[in-house]
N, C-alpha and C positions, 0 to 999 in steps of 0.2 A: 778554571777545573771540571773535567767531565767526572761525575760520580757514577761508581758501579756497586751493583748490590747484589753480594754472593750469597747463595742459597745453599746451605748443605745440612740435608736431613739424616745424613750417615755419618756425622761427627765422630772423631775417633780421637782416644790419646795414644800416641803413637811412639815407641820405644825403638829407637833404631842403635843396634848393639853391635859393636866392632869386635871382630875376631881376627887373629892371624890366618886361621883356616878352620872350616867347619867341617866335622866328620860324623856322619851317621852312625848311630849305635856306640857313640863314643860320649865321654866326659868332656864339653866344650866349655872352657873358661874365656870370658871376654876380657877384652883390654880395658873398655868402659862402655859407656851407652848415653843417650840422651834423649829427653823427652819433648815431645813437640805437640801443640794443638793441631790435630789434622783432619783429615776428611778431603774429598776432592775439591770441592768448592772453597775449604778453608785453606788448603794449600794454594790455590790460586791468590786468594785473599792477601795471603802472606807476600808472593811476589807482587801484587800490584801495589801494597803498601810500601813496598822498595822501591819500586818504580817510580811512585809520586805519594809522597805522604800525602795522607787525608782525601785520596781518591776513593777509599773503598769502606763498605759498610758489610759486614757479615751476622748473617744469622744461622743458628743451631739451636736445636733441641736438645737439652742436657738432661742426663741422668741425674735425677736428687742425690744419689749416694756419692757419684764422685765428682759432682760439677764443679767444685771449688778450683781444682787443680787445672781444670781446663779453662776456667776464667782467668786464672793467673797467667797462663801461658799465653793465651790470646791478647791480654793487655801488654805483655813485654813485646809482643810483634805488631802491635798498632793496628790490630783488626777491627777496630770500632765494634765491639760484638755486642749483638743484643739477641736475647734467648727466651725460651720458654722451659720451664722445668717439667720433665716426664718421669713417671716412676721408672724404679731401676737404676741402672748404671750406664753410663757412657761406654761405648764398646771400646776395646783395646786391641792393638795391633802390636806386633813386633815384627821388625826388619832386621834380618841377620846379614852384617855387612862380611863378607870373606875376602880379606885383603890379600891372602896368596892366589884363590881363582879370579877374584875381581866380580865375584858375583853378588846378587842383591836376591833374598829370599823373603817374602812377605808371608807373614802369618797373621790371619786375619780370625779374631774371636768374637763370632756373633754372639749378643744377648740373646735369651728367650723372646718369643714374641708376647707382647704384652696384649692384655685383654683391654679392648675399646668399650672403657666403661662410660657411662652416661656424663662423668666429669672431664673424660678424654675428649669426647666428641664435641661437649661446649668448649673445650679449649681450643680444638681444631678448627671450629666454626668462627670463632673469635678472630683467629689468625686469618682466616681466609678473607673474613667480612671486614676486618677493621685494621690490624696491624699491617699486613701484606700490602693491601691497597695504598694505604698511608705512606709506606715505605717507597712503594713502587713510583709513586707520582713525584718523589723527592730525587729521584735518580734519572740518570741517562740511558743505562743499559742494565741488564739482569745476567748472571749467569747461575744458572741451576746444573749442578752437576752430582752424579753418585746415586747410588741406588736408593729405592724408597723401602725402608724398613716396614714389616707388616702391620705395624698398628695404624699406620696412615690409611686413609682410604684410597681406593683405586684410583680415583680419578683426581688425586692431589695435584699431580705433575702437570696435565693437561688444563685443570683449571688456574694454576699459576700461570702458565705460558697463555692464556686467554687474557688475564687480567694484564699480563705485559703488553702483548700485542694491542689489545683495545685502547690501552693508554700512549700507544706509539712509542713504546722503549724498544730500544734492540734487546733481543732475547737469544743469548746462547745456550743450546741444549746440548748437554755432554751427558746422556743416559739412552740407555737402549731398552730392547725388548718391548713388553707390553705398554710399558708406560709412555715410550715414543710413538708406538702405534695410536695410542689413545689421542695424544698430543696432535699428530697428524690429522684425525679425524676433526679435531676441534678448530685447530688453527695451524699455521706454518711458520715455525720458529724462524727469526731472522738468520742465525746460523746452526747449522748442525756440526757437531764434530765428534765423529766417532773413528773406530779402527777400520780397515778393511774387511776382516771378517764381520764385523757388526754390521758395516754397511749391505754386504751382501745377505745377511740374515735377515735383516730389516725389510729392505726392499725388494729381493729376488729370489729368495728360498720360497719355494712351492709354487712360484708365478712363472710365467712364461720366460723363457730366457732373452735376456737383452741381445741385441743385434752384436754379431761378430763374437758370439761366444767360443771358449776355448775349444779348439780344433779336435780335441779328444772327445767332446761332448756332441760335435756334428755328425759323428760317425757312431753315435750310442743308437739302441732300438727306439723306436718312434714312443713307447711307452715311458721310457726314461727322459726325454727331450723336455717334457713338460716340466722338470726339475733342474735345478740350478744346481752345479757343484759347488764346493765351499771355496773354490779359487775360481779366479777368472786372469787369462792372459793380459799383460798391461793394457794393450790397446783395446781390450773388451771392456776392462774398467773403467780406463779413461772414457770411453763412451758412455757407458753406464752412469757415470759420474755429471758428465754433461748434460744428458738427456734428463737425469732426476733434478737437476739444479735449474734447468730450461721449466722444467714440469712445475717445479715448487716455487719459481721465481725467488729463491733465496740463495744463499752461501753455503755450501757443502765442503767440509774441509775433512779429508780421509787420510788419517797418518797410518804408517805401513812400517813400523819398527825401524830397522835399520836401513830402510828403502826410503827414498824421497817422498814427500808429501804431495798428494794429489788434490786439488782442489778446484772449485768451480762458483763462479759468481753470476748468476743469473744465464748459465749457460756456457760461461765464457771460461774457459781451461786455464789454470795455472800449476804448475810443477816447482817445488822448492826443495831442494837437495839438503838433506840432514847435514849437521857439523858433527864430525867425527872427533871424539875425545876420549880421553882418558877415565872411564867411568869409576865413580865411587860409590853413587846410589842412584840406581835408575828409577827408584819410587817418586812419584809426582811429575815424571817427564811431561806426561800429558796434560797434567793440570798447569803447570807451568807454560806450556804452550799457550793454553786458553788465556793465562793472564796477560801474556806478551803481545798475543794476536788481538785481543779485544782493547786492551789499552792503545795500541798504534792505531787500529783502526777509529777509534773513537776521536784520536788526535788529529789523524790525518784524511781518513776516509777512503785510504788507499789499500785496495785487497792485498796487492804481491807485496807492499811493504808491511802489512800485519803479519804476512805469512813469515816474511824473515825475521821479522822479531819475535814473534812464537817461537819459531826454530831457536833463535839465539838464547831465549830464556831457558827453552827445556835443555841445551846443550850446558849452559852455566849450572843448571839444577844437577845435572848428571855428575857433575865435577865435585860436589858438595854432599854432606853428611845428610843435613836437613833435607825433610822431604818438603819441596817447595821453597826455593830460595834461587838467589842469584848474588848473594854477598857471603 
């Protein structure tokens, strides 16, 4: 059995609340709700535990004021949780499920940024120098997903990525912005999974335009041609993914909402159609994809098969109320 370590620094207590319909500026009475341990990598961990019991280990920092509920929920889902306790509360999210409209609305409540006290810095240093190196050595792959709360140092994700790569582990990065850019300055993740907008924002905004850029851009004044628009036509996007994957010598997976997934493995392009379903809750579809993709890739080493398994997991998740489930 291959072992996967899921790291989630933005752990969440998530209520999924079901309504016949949701109306703004009205009193909305729910039919019922469910509570789940959540956060991007936690959602992936739940899927992994369902795919193969015992294949996942999950790490989260948990707020001291409400950690017990999270721990209980994680145990029920067989997440094999280990955690460090931090001040304050684990954040909470509410997902509003409108049965009539078939829509999902997520409300994320951020906790105040905590002070980096000497005690916290020491805790962080122990995590990076002792706890995570030990856990990384005992796994086959690491999945790091979600935002980095402000209490953690800016280089946290890049240092974790470097630990994984130096230890020869497959490392899947599902985070964006400055954290991803810092990581790429340090090392190259084995797999980068982001959406189309994030891909363009990370690799091409304020940079030279990729070849075959959108036709409308070609006719723009010279002063504007140095910048990429927020969209690329499909041909340009494919070329950009192929070029970047070849440059990085890694796997790039670019999800595109209701459109097929574009991906490349060391410059070899693959496209995987999505599965159309009657969606109940679209929260965590990307996290479910990550779980299915990584589990299948570790089992078979087949890139296209992994894309199909990730797509299957995302579709099954959309059909269910729990964020991050296939059962």
